[in-house]
C-alpha positions as CSV (number, residue, x, y, z in Angstrom):
1,X,174.2,74.1,158.5
2,X,176.5,73.8,155.5
3,X,177.6,70.3,156.5
4,X,174.0,69.3,157.1
5,X,173.1,70.3,153.6
6,X,176.0,68.4,152.1
7,X,175.0,65.3,154.0
8,X,171.5,65.7,152.7
9,X,172.7,66.0,149.2
10,X,174.9,62.9,149.6
11,X,172.0,60.9,151.0
12,X,169.8,62.0,148.1
13,X,172.4,61.1,145.5
14,X,172.9,57.7,147.2
15,X,169.2,57.0,147.1
16,X,168.9,58.0,143.5
17,X,171.9,55.8,142.6
18,X,170.3,52.9,144.5
19,X,167.0,53.3,142.6
20,X,168.8,53.4,139.3
21,X,170.9,50.3,140.1
22,X,167.8,48.5,141.3
23,X,165.9,49.1,138.1
24,X,168.7,48.3,135.7
25,X,167.6,44.7,135.1
26,X,164.1,45.7,134.1
27,X,165.3,48.5,131.8
28,X,167.7,46.3,129.9
29,X,165.0,43.6,129.3
30,X,163.2,45.8,126.9
31,X,164.7,45.2,123.5
32,X,161.7,45.7,121.2
33,X,158.9,48.2,121.0
34,X,156.4,45.7,122.3
35,X,158.6,44.9,125.4
36,X,159.0,48.6,126.1
37,X,155.2,49.1,125.8
38,X,154.5,46.2,128.2
39,X,157.1,47.6,130.7
40,X,155.5,51.1,130.6
41,X,152.0,49.7,131.1
42,X,153.2,47.5,134.0
43,X,155.1,50.4,135.6
44,X,152.2,52.8,135.4
45,X,149.5,50.4,136.5
46,X,149.0,52.0,140.0
47,X,148.7,55.6,138.7
48,X,145.0,55.4,137.9
49,X,143.9,55.4,141.5
50,X,146.4,58.2,142.4
51,X,145.2,60.4,139.5
52,X,141.6,59.8,140.5
53,X,142.1,60.7,144.1
54,X,144.1,63.9,143.2
55,X,141.3,64.9,140.7
56,X,138.5,64.3,143.2
57,X,140.3,66.3,146.0
58,X,141.3,69.1,143.6
59,X,137.8,69.2,142.0
60,X,136.1,69.4,145.4
61,X,138.4,72.1,146.6
62,X,138.0,74.2,143.4
63,X,134.2,73.7,143.6
64,X,134.1,75.0,147.2
65,X,136.4,77.9,146.3
66,X,134.2,78.7,143.3
67,X,131.1,78.8,145.6
68,X,132.8,81.2,148.0
69,X,134.0,83.4,145.2
70,X,130.4,83.6,143.8
71,X,129.2,84.5,147.4
72,X,131.9,87.2,147.5
73,X,130.6,88.5,144.1
74,X,127.0,88.6,145.4
75,X,128.1,90.5,148.6
76,X,130.3,93.0,146.7
77,X,130.0,92.9,142.9
78,X,132.5,95.7,142.3
79,X,135.2,94.0,144.3
80,X,135.0,90.4,143.0
81,X,134.2,89.6,139.4
82,X,131.8,86.8,138.7
83,X,134.3,85.1,136.3
84,X,136.6,84.2,139.2
85,X,133.9,82.0,140.7
86,X,132.7,80.5,137.4
87,X,136.2,79.6,136.3
88,X,136.8,77.8,139.6
89,X,133.5,76.0,139.3
90,X,134.2,75.0,135.7
91,X,137.7,73.7,136.5
92,X,136.4,71.8,139.6
93,X,133.8,70.2,137.5
94,X,136.3,69.2,134.9
95,X,138.6,67.7,137.5
96,X,135.7,65.7,139.0
97,X,134.8,64.4,135.5
98,X,138.3,63.5,134.6
99,X,138.4,60.0,136.3
100,X,135.3,59.0,134.4
101,X,136.7,60.2,131.1
102,X,140.0,58.4,131.8
103,X,138.1,55.2,132.6
104,X,136.1,55.5,129.3
105,X,139.3,56.1,127.3
106,X,141.1,53.1,129.0
107,X,138.0,50.9,128.3
108,X,138.0,51.9,124.6
109,X,141.7,51.1,124.2
110,X,141.4,47.7,125.8
111,X,138.1,46.6,124.2
112,X,136.1,47.2,127.3
113,X,138.3,45.2,129.6
114,X,139.4,47.3,132.6
115,X,141.4,44.5,134.3
116,X,144.7,44.6,132.4
117,X,146.1,46.3,129.4
118,X,148.7,44.7,127.2
119,X,150.7,45.7,124.2
120,X,150.4,42.4,122.4
121,X,148.1,43.8,119.7
122,X,150.3,46.8,118.9
123,X,151.5,46.7,115.3
124,X,153.2,49.2,113.1
125,X,152.0,49.1,109.5
126,X,155.3,50.3,108.0
127,X,158.6,51.2,109.5
128,X,159.9,52.7,106.2
129,X,158.0,55.9,107.0
130,X,160.4,56.7,109.8
131,X,163.5,55.8,107.9
132,X,162.9,58.2,105.0
């Protein structure tokens, strides 16, 4: 078992090193703030759908759990407090609403365009603020 764990650690280290070596060109290309911003936007482009799916599944699960907790409160009010069910319902509703809020925030940043964000309009007014 000990040798199996060592082999697993070596494989994980090799995979991590391969990922770092494979991304070295893209990381060295960012020399300005605008290049770094564009690289970050391009790298996180696929996260919107992942975040939405996780929020929908988590929100639905918390909503169902909240309904069951409220049913448990109705069946036995002394055993299960009502706040347990209401907190789960509230958090589930917040998770279900998050993808829509995220979409609205992204639309406000990109002037209503949901296709592609870019950092070409990012400007800093003064860099002397950070140097003082």
